[in-house]
C-alpha positions in Angstrom: 119.4 91.0 110.4 118.0 94.9 109.1 114.4 95.4 107.6 113.6 97.8 104.8 109.5 99.2 104.3 109.0 102.0 101.8 106.6 104.4 101.2 105.8 107.0 99.0 104.5 105.1 95.8 101.7 106.4 93.6 99.6 107.8 90.9 101.2 110.8 88.8 101.6 112.4 85.6 104.8 112.6 83.7 106.3 115.5 84.9 105.2 115.4 88.9 106.9 114.6 91.3 107.2 111.6 94.0 109.1 111.3 97.0 109.7 108.2 98.1 111.3 106.8 101.3 112.5 103.5 103.2 112.7 103.3 106.2 115.4 101.1 107.8 115.3 98.9 111.4 117.4 96.3 112.7 120.9 96.0 111.9 121.2 99.7 110.2 124.4 101.1 111.6 126.5 98.1 109.7 125.2 98.7 106.4 126.6 101.3 104.9 125.6 102.3 101.4 121.7 101.8 100.6 120.1 101.8 97.2 117.3 102.3 95.5 116.6 99.4 91.9 113.4 99.1 90.1 112.2 96.9 87.9 109.7 97.6 85.1 106.6 94.7 83.9 108.9 92.1 82.1 112.6 93.5 82.4 114.6 93.6 85.4 115.7 95.2 88.6 118.3 97.7 88.0 120.3 100.4 89.5 118.7 103.1 90.2 120.9 106.0 93.0 123.2 105.0 95.9 124.0 107.1 98.4 126.9 105.8 101.1 126.6 106.2 104.4 129.3 109.0 104.3 127.1 110.9 102.1 128.3 110.0 98.1 126.2 109.1 95.2 125.8 107.4 92.4 123.2 107.6 90.0 122.1 105.9 86.6 122.2 106.8 83.9 118.3 108.0 82.8 118.1 109.6 86.0 120.4 112.5 86.6 119.2 116.0 86.5 116.2 114.8 88.1 116.2 112.0 90.7 118.4 113.2 94.3 118.7 110.5 97.1 119.7 110.9 100.5 119.7 109.8 104.0 119.4 111.3 107.3 121.1 108.5 109.9 120.0 109.3 112.4 116.0 108.4 111.1 117.5 105.6 109.3 115.5 107.3 106.7 116.5 106.8 102.9 115.1 109.3 100.4 114.9 109.6 96.6 113.5 112.4 95.2 111.7 112.4 91.8 111.0 115.3 89.6 109.9 115.6 86.1 108.3 111.4 85.3 108.4 110.3 82.9 106.0 107.6 81.8 109.7 105.2 81.8 109.8 105.9 85.4 106.1 103.8 85.8 108.3 100.4 87.8 108.7 98.8 90.8 110.8 100.8 93.1 112.8 99.3 95.5 114.8 99.4 98.3 117.8 97.9 99.3 121.4 98.4 102.0 124.5 96.4 102.6 127.8 96.2 104.1 129.4 96.9 101.6 131.6 99.9 100.8 132.7 99.1 97.3 131.7 102.1 95.8 132.9 100.4 92.4 130.3 97.8 92.8 126.6 99.8 94.3 125.7 99.4 90.4 125.6 95.4 91.6 122.2 93.9 92.3 124.0 90.8 93.7 126.3 93.3 96.2 123.6 93.4 98.5 122.5 92.5 101.4 118.6 93.9 102.2 115.6 94.1 99.7 112.4 95.6 99.9 108.8 95.1 99.3 108.7 97.3 96.9 106.4 99.9 96.4 104.9 100.7 92.9 105.4 104.0 90.6 103.3 104.7 88.0 103.6 107.7 85.8 101.3 108.6 83.1 101.6 110.3 79.7 
């Protein structure tokens, strides 16, 4: 079992920055990919970014150039640095982890084994 706990959400003005953290515990050595998804009110949960144990990253187009994802394997923590935030980034952000190593399905919500409880990010315009 793996437990994921997100932190770092909050209220920020448009153009501002936030850094989310996701601390993993349990059998973390089996988790190859860690990712961030988000869900806005009335919308489906969507992929934001992912990072492999070896450092390969992927981003959804809407956050490219604004968000970065990093991972500290020694601390079992993944970070999402969000810059130039927009009102449309408002959502609950979820951390996810999976054992599957294939990079072709990092965007697929159904391919993740463990999820955190989420942290709210609100961007005021």
